[in-house]
C-alpha positions in Angstrom: -12.3 -6.1 -0.1 -9.6 -4.8 -2.5 -6.4 -4.1 -0.6 -3.3 -2.3 -1.6 -0.3 -2.7 0.8 2.6 -0.3 0.7 6.0 -0.6 2.3 7.4 2.8 3.6 11.2 3.0 3.5 12.6 3.4 0.0 9.0 2.8 -1.3 7.1 5.9 -0.2 10.1 7.8 1.1 13.6 7.7 -0.2 15.6 6.5 2.8 15.6 4.1 5.7 13.7 5.9 8.5 13.9 3.8 11.7 17.5 4.3 12.8 17.4 7.8 11.3 14.6 8.7 13.7 16.5 7.7 16.7 19.6 9.5 15.5 17.5 12.6 14.9 16.2 12.5 18.5 19.8 12.1 19.9 21.0 15.1 17.8 18.1 17.4 18.5 17.8 16.6 22.2 21.4 17.7 22.9 21.2 15.3 25.9 24.7 14.4 26.9 23.7 11.0 28.3 22.1 10.0 25.0 25.2 11.2 23.1 27.5 9.2 25.4 25.4 6.1 24.9 25.4 6.7 21.1 29.2 7.1 21.0 29.5 3.8 22.9 27.1 2.2 20.5 29.1 3.3 17.5 32.3 2.0 19.0 30.8 -1.4 19.8 29.3 -1.6 16.4 32.7 -0.8 14.8 34.4 -3.7 16.7 31.5 -5.9 15.7 30.6 -6.6 19.3 26.9 -6.8 18.4 27.3 -9.4 15.7 27.6 -12.3 18.2 25.2 -11.3 20.9 22.5 -10.4 18.4 22.7 -13.6 16.3 19.6 -15.3 18.0 17.5 -12.1 17.3 18.7 -11.9 13.7 17.8 -15.5 13.1 14.2 -14.6 13.9 14.2 -12.1 11.0 14.6 -8.9 12.9 17.2 -6.1 12.8 19.4 -6.3 15.9 21.0 -2.8 15.3 17.5 -1.2 15.5 17.0 -2.7 19.0 20.4 -1.7 20.3 20.1 1.9 19.0 16.5 2.3 20.3 17.6 1.4 23.8 19.7 4.6 23.9 16.6 6.8 24.2 14.9 4.6 26.9 13.6 6.8 29.7 12.3 9.5 27.4 8.9 11.0 28.0 6.2 10.0 25.5 5.2 13.6 24.8 8.8 14.5 24.0 9.0 11.5 21.6 5.9 12.6 19.8 7.2 16.2 19.6 10.4 15.0 18.0 8.3 12.7 15.7 6.4 15.7 14.4 9.6 17.6 13.7 11.1 14.5 12.1 8.1 14.1 9.9 8.1 17.8 8.8 11.9 18.1 8.3 13.0 14.7 7.1 10.0 12.6 5.9 8.0 15.0 3.9 10.9 16.3 1.8 11.8 12.7 1.0 8.4 11.5 -0.2 8.6 9.6 -3.5 6.0 11.4 -5.6 5.7 8.5 -8.2 4.8 6.0 -5.5 2.5 8.5 -3.7 0.6 9.0 -6.9 0.1 5.2 -7.3 -1.1 5.0 -3.7 -3.6 7.8 -4.3 -4.9 6.1 -7.5 -5.6 3.0 -5.6 -7.6 5.0 -3.0 -9.6 6.6 -5.8 -10.3 3.2 -7.3 -11.9 2.0 -4.0 -8.9 0.1 -2.5 -8.3 -0.1 1.2 -4.7 1.2 1.5 -2.6 -0.2 4.3 0.9 1.1 5.1 3.0 -1.7 6.6 6.4 -0.7 7.8 9.3 -1.9 10.0 9.7 1.7 11.0 8.3 3.3 14.1 4.7 4.4 15.0 5.4 8.0 16.3 6.1 9.2 12.8 4.5 6.5 10.6 1.1 7.4 12.1 1.6 11.1 11.0 1.9 10.0 7.4 -1.1 7.7 7.7 -3.2 10.4 9.2 -2.3 13.0 6.6 -3.2 10.6 3.7 -6.1 8.9 5.4 -4.8 5.4 5.2 -4.5 2.4 7.6 -1.1 1.5 9.0 0.7 -1.3 10.8 4.2 -0.7 12.3 6.3 -1.0 15.4 4.6 0.6 18.4 6.8 1.9 21.1 6.4 0.3 24.5 5.8 2.7 27.5 5.7 2.3 31.2 3.2 4.9 32.0 4.5 7.8 29.9 8.1 6.7 29.9 9.7 4.9 26.9 11.0 1.4 27.8 13.5 1.3 25.0 11.6 -1.5 23.3 8.8 -2.0 20.8 5.6 -4.0 21.3 5.8 -7.6 20.0 7.9 -8.9 17.1 9.5 -6.6 14.6 7.0 -5.7 11.8 9.2 -7.3 9.2 8.9 -10.2 6.7 6.3 -12.8 7.6 5.2 -10.7 10.6 3.7 -8.2 8.1 1.4 -10.8 6.7 0.3 -12.0 10.1 -0.6 -8.4 11.2 -2.4 -7.7 7.9 -4.6 -10.8 8.3 -5.3 -10.0 11.9 -6.3 -6.4 11.0 -8.5 -7.2 8.0 -9.3 -10.9 8.3 -7.9 -13.3 5.7 -11.3 -14.1 4.4 -12.1 -10.4 3.8 -9.2 -9.8 1.3 -10.5 -10.6 -2.1 -7.7 -8.9 -4.1 -4.3 -7.9 -2.8 -1.7 -5.6 -4.3 1.7 -5.4 -2.7 4.0 -2.4 -3.4 7.5 -2.5 -2.1 11.2 -2.0 -2.9 12.4 -4.9 -0.8 12.5 -8.7 -1.3 12.2 -8.9 2.5 8.6 -8.4 1.7 8.5 -11.7 -0.2 5.8 -13.0 2.1 3.5 -10.1 1.1 4.4 -10.5 -2.6 3.7 -14.2 -2.4 0.1 -13.7 -1.3 -0.6 -10.8 -3.7 -2.5 -11.0 -7.0 -0.6 -7.9 -8.2 3.0 -7.2 -7.3 4.7 -3.8 -7.9 8.4 -3.6 -7.3 9.7 -0.1 -6.5 13.2 0.8 -7.8 15.5 3.6 -8.9 17.0 1.3 -11.6 15.4 1.2 -15.0 17.5 -1.8 -16.0 16.3 -4.3 -13.4 13.9 -7.1 -14.2 11.7 -8.8 -11.7 9.8 -11.9 -12.8 6.1 -11.7 -12.3 6.2 -8.1 -11.1 5.4 -4.7 -12.5 8.2 -2.2 -12.0 7.7 1.3 -10.6 10.8 3.3 -11.4 11.2 6.6 -9.5 13.4 9.7 -9.6 13.6 12.4 -7.0 
């Protein structure tokens, strides 16, 4: 099996989408409780309160700020989250798609590659992109108690070495004959390390990455 793996944030879209999604929900919901929690979150972040309490989580390779921000919308109904995800996808994601990278992705599909989007973002909107372009995806799934969001994601953050583990679980290590990794971030080094072809996505035309092809994009 020939596989092309794509990162999402600043690879297929031009911004970091995870925290932006939560902030989008807080703003659009006009829920005073969420706004109060968000204001408290910003204050604690400003005084660096989270730096110490999140150190163990950060040492595991995750993003503590994501976890703290996500807890703000705990208690929200799954249907409401999915409705906000659709609006977020239409209003924020689609206008920010990087056409150069999208074209490369479509070329791999036409050439018989299995395309897998692997992102540390969130499933409610990631799955909408994957469905529209008919590709596989691995990302952080929201955890629900019934239909109520728990404020957490399922399992480890889909980041770094966790991406490799999930890819091998999905496709089977022995089934991947040729792997291409496309990403803007060196946090994806574990994916780059196992790839036969490495494509580094960047806005800079002056950067040089040893052993990698460069994909320079402009909006």
